[in-house]
C-alpha positions in Angstrom: 102.5 31.3 144.5 101.2 32.4 147.9 97.8 33.8 147.0 96.9 34.6 150.6 100.0 36.8 151.1 99.4 38.6 147.7 95.8 39.2 148.6 96.7 40.7 152.0 99.3 43.0 150.4 96.9 44.1 147.6 94.2 44.8 150.2 96.5 47.0 152.3 97.7 48.8 149.1 94.1 49.4 147.9 92.9 50.6 151.3 95.8 53.1 151.6 95.5 54.4 148.1 91.7 54.9 148.1 91.1 55.8 151.7 94.2 57.5 153.0 96.5 58.7 150.2 96.5 62.4 149.5 98.3 64.2 146.7 98.3 67.5 144.8 98.3 65.7 141.5 95.1 64.8 139.8 94.8 62.6 136.8 91.3 63.7 135.9 90.2 64.0 132.3 87.3 65.8 130.6 85.4 62.5 129.9 84.8 61.7 133.6 81.0 61.2 133.4 80.3 61.7 137.1 82.2 64.9 137.5 79.2 67.2 137.3 76.8 64.9 139.2 74.7 66.6 141.8 75.2 64.1 144.6 78.1 64.7 147.0 78.6 61.0 147.1 80.0 61.1 143.5 81.9 64.4 143.7 85.7 64.4 143.7 88.1 67.2 143.3 89.4 67.3 139.7 91.8 70.3 139.8 95.3 70.2 141.0 95.5 72.1 144.2 98.3 73.6 146.3 97.5 71.3 149.2 97.3 67.5 149.3 93.8 66.0 149.1 92.1 62.8 148.3 91.1 62.6 144.6 88.7 59.7 145.1 85.0 60.4 145.7 83.2 58.9 148.6 81.6 56.3 146.3 85.1 55.1 145.3 86.2 55.1 148.9 83.3 53.0 149.9 83.2 50.6 146.9 86.9 49.7 147.3 85.9 48.0 150.5 83.9 45.5 148.5 87.0 44.8 146.4 89.1 44.4 149.5 86.5 42.1 151.0 86.6 40.0 147.9 90.4 39.8 147.9 90.3 38.5 151.5 87.3 36.2 150.9 88.8 34.5 147.9 90.7 32.3 150.4 87.3 30.6 151.0 85.4 31.0 147.8 88.3 30.4 145.4 89.3 32.2 142.2 86.2 31.4 140.2 84.9 35.0 140.2 88.3 36.6 139.6 87.9 37.7 136.0 84.4 39.1 136.6 85.7 41.1 139.6 88.6 42.5 137.4 86.2 43.5 134.6 83.7 45.2 137.0 86.6 46.9 138.9 87.9 48.3 135.6 84.6 49.5 134.4 83.7 51.3 137.7 87.2 52.8 137.9 86.6 54.6 134.6 84.4 57.1 136.5 87.6 58.6 138.0 90.9 58.3 136.1 92.7 58.7 139.4 91.2 55.3 140.4 92.4 53.8 137.2 95.9 55.0 137.9 95.8 53.7 141.5 94.5 50.3 140.3 97.2 49.7 137.6 99.4 47.7 140.0 96.4 45.7 141.1 95.4 44.9 137.5 98.9 43.8 136.6 99.3 41.5 139.6 95.8 40.0 139.1 96.5 39.4 135.4 99.7 37.5 136.4 97.7 35.5 138.9 94.9 34.8 136.4 97.3 33.6 133.7 99.3 31.5 136.2 96.3 29.4 137.3 
C-alpha cells in the first residue's frame, strides 16, 4: 500500500472540503455545542440557505491544516500517532456535524490503513 500517495490524496480532499467546498445543504443538529458561542471564530451557518456557502467555521478551516500537516509529515514520523490523531479528529469534528460528514471517507481510509499495518 502506497501510504505517501494515499496521504497526498487525503490531504487534497480535506483541504478542498474544509476550505473551498460550498453547498446549500447543512448537516447541523441541535446538539452542536459551539453553535451559540459568542466568538466569530466558532460561528458557522447552520441553516440551509438558497445560495452556496461554507458550513465549516473558521476554527475548523484552521484546525484542518494541522491534520493535513500530520498526513504529510507521517512520511517522516511514521504511523505511531495515527490512532491518536484519528480519535482527536473525531472528537473535534463533533462540534460541527458537517465536519463529521466530510471526514467519513477519511475515517474509513485511515481505519483500513490502521488495520492493514
